[in-house]
N, C-alpha and C positions, 0 to 999 in steps of 0.2 A: 570513844568517850564512854564512861562506866555509866551504869544506870543512876547511881548517886548524882554524879555531875548532871546528868540530863535532867534527873528530877530538881535538882537545885535551881538549875537555868529556868526551868519551866516555872517553878514557884516564883522566882524573882521577874520574870517577865508578866505572870498573872498578877503579882502584887504591885507592880509599876503600874499597871492598867487599871486595876480596881481603885489603888489610892488615888491616881489622877481623876479617874471618873467620879470618886467619891467626892473629892475637892470641888470639883465642877458644881456639885449640888449647892455648894455655898457661894458661888459667884451668882449675883443678883440677875444678869440677863440670862443666863443658863438655867437658873432655878426657876424663873417664871416660864420658860419654855417647858420645863420638865413637870411642872405644876399644871400646866394646860392640858398635857397628855394623860392625865390621871382621869380614868373612865369616870362618869357621873355617879355610878353606883358605889363608888369608894370615897366619895366627896363628902359626904355627910353633910348637916346643915350648917356647920359653922364654916363661914368663908376662910378661915386660915388653915382648915384641914389638910388642903392639897400642899401647901408650903410646909407643914409639919411633916406628911408623909415623905416629902422629897428630902427634908433634912434627916430624918430618920434613915431613909435608903442611903443617903450619903454617909451617914456615921457606919451604916452595916458595911458598907463597901470599903471604907478606910480600915475599919476593924478587922474585916476578912482579909484584905491585902496584907496587912501588917501580920495578922496571925500566920499566912501562908509562910512567914520567914522565921517563925518561932518554933525552934525544936519542940517537940512534944505537943505541939498545938496545931501543926500544919494539916494534920489528918481531920481534925473538927472542922477548922478553918475551911477547907476545900469543901468538905461536904456540905457545910452551912452556906457556903457561896453558891453552891449547886442549887440549893433549896432557894435562896434567894433570887436566883436568875428565873426560876418557876414563878416565884411570888409576884416578880416585878413584869414579867410578859403581858399580862393583861393590857397595861398602860401602853406597852409598845404596839400590841395588836389594835388598840384604839387607835392609836396615832396613823397606824398602817391604813386603816378605814377611812381616815379623813386627810389626805395629801394635800388638798387644797386650803386646809386650815392650818397645817402643822409643816409644810414645807420641808425641809432637810430632815426634821424629826421622824418623817414619816417615811422609813424605810419600807418598802413592800412587804407584804406579810410573809410570803414563802422564803425569800432571802433572809429576812429577819429569824423567822422560826429556824431554819437550818443553821444560822449563825448561832443562835441561842443554844442551839443542841450540841454544836462543836464546842461552844464555851463552857457549857455544862460537862461534857465529856473532859475537857481540858482541866477543869477543876476538880473533878472526881478522880483523874490520874494523877493530879499534885496531891491528893489526899492519900494516896498509897504510901504506906510506911515503907521506908528504905533502909 
């Protein structure tokens, strides 16, 4: 398999994953759970802020996933998805600290961190121009 084919396969797999996760941000039951894991420091005084952040991150995931498939844009999309993964990590860490409250969303901290680092690496690999 050539590097071009491997890169395309990686971008397609990541695009499917990010678009699917992004769409979940607009499914009411999933969105409620995601809004709940937003740390108090990021909630602000408006009770709608967590839902708005969930919608914003959903749009970012969908746009980034689609961007991975657009020639000439995939490099920027991969880099921005890596930055995005760093930006959303505090919510995942907050959930990990409260497994009694978040259940399945509360993936233990260290496995979540390792998974996030791997995913960041894959996004940056997908960003490499071929």
